[in-house]
C-alpha positions, 0 to 999 in steps of 0.5 A: 579909856573908852573902848569902841565897838568893832562891827563884824563888817569891818573885819570881814569882807565879802563879795557883793551879789545882786539876785534876779528879780523874784516874782510873787504870783501866788499868795503865801507861796514862797519862791527862791530869791537868792541861791547861795553857792556851796560853802557860802553864807550871806547877809542882805545889804539892800532890798528892793520891793515893788508892789503891783497889787491893788492893796497893801501887802506884807512881804516875808523874807527867810529860808525854806519853800514849804513852809517859809521860815521868816528870818527878817521882820515882815515888811509892809509895802503900800499898793502900787509903790516901791520900797527900797531898804538899805543896810541900816534898815535891815536886821543883821542876819546871816543866811546859810541857806537859800533866801526865799520870799513870799507875799501876803497877796499876789497876782500874775503879770502886772499885779505881782509883787517883785523883790530883789536883794543885794547880798554880801557873800562870805566864804565858809562860816567865818568869812 
């Protein structure tokens, strides 16, 4: 008899929320990406990044503003392109604090790096 591995997502259902678009306008400076409500945790289910730079950038997603503590591996985004990552492509990390983002290079207006996430929020630490 074989035993099947049960994923956490099967026994715990959260509420989906999409963050506002975070604009990285200064290199290596973290900005808030998703603000968690009180007594909630969340997991990122989708990431949408647009790189308006004239060169490729590395995007870090984590917690904390100064300094940012990365929670996911760095994401490389080619210049002038957008990148969309789905749940299968994202490391399974549960956040218990506001999610922040920073880019390795950025500029204002049309040359900024824009990031948006869709998360699944859970009530408390056990869902």
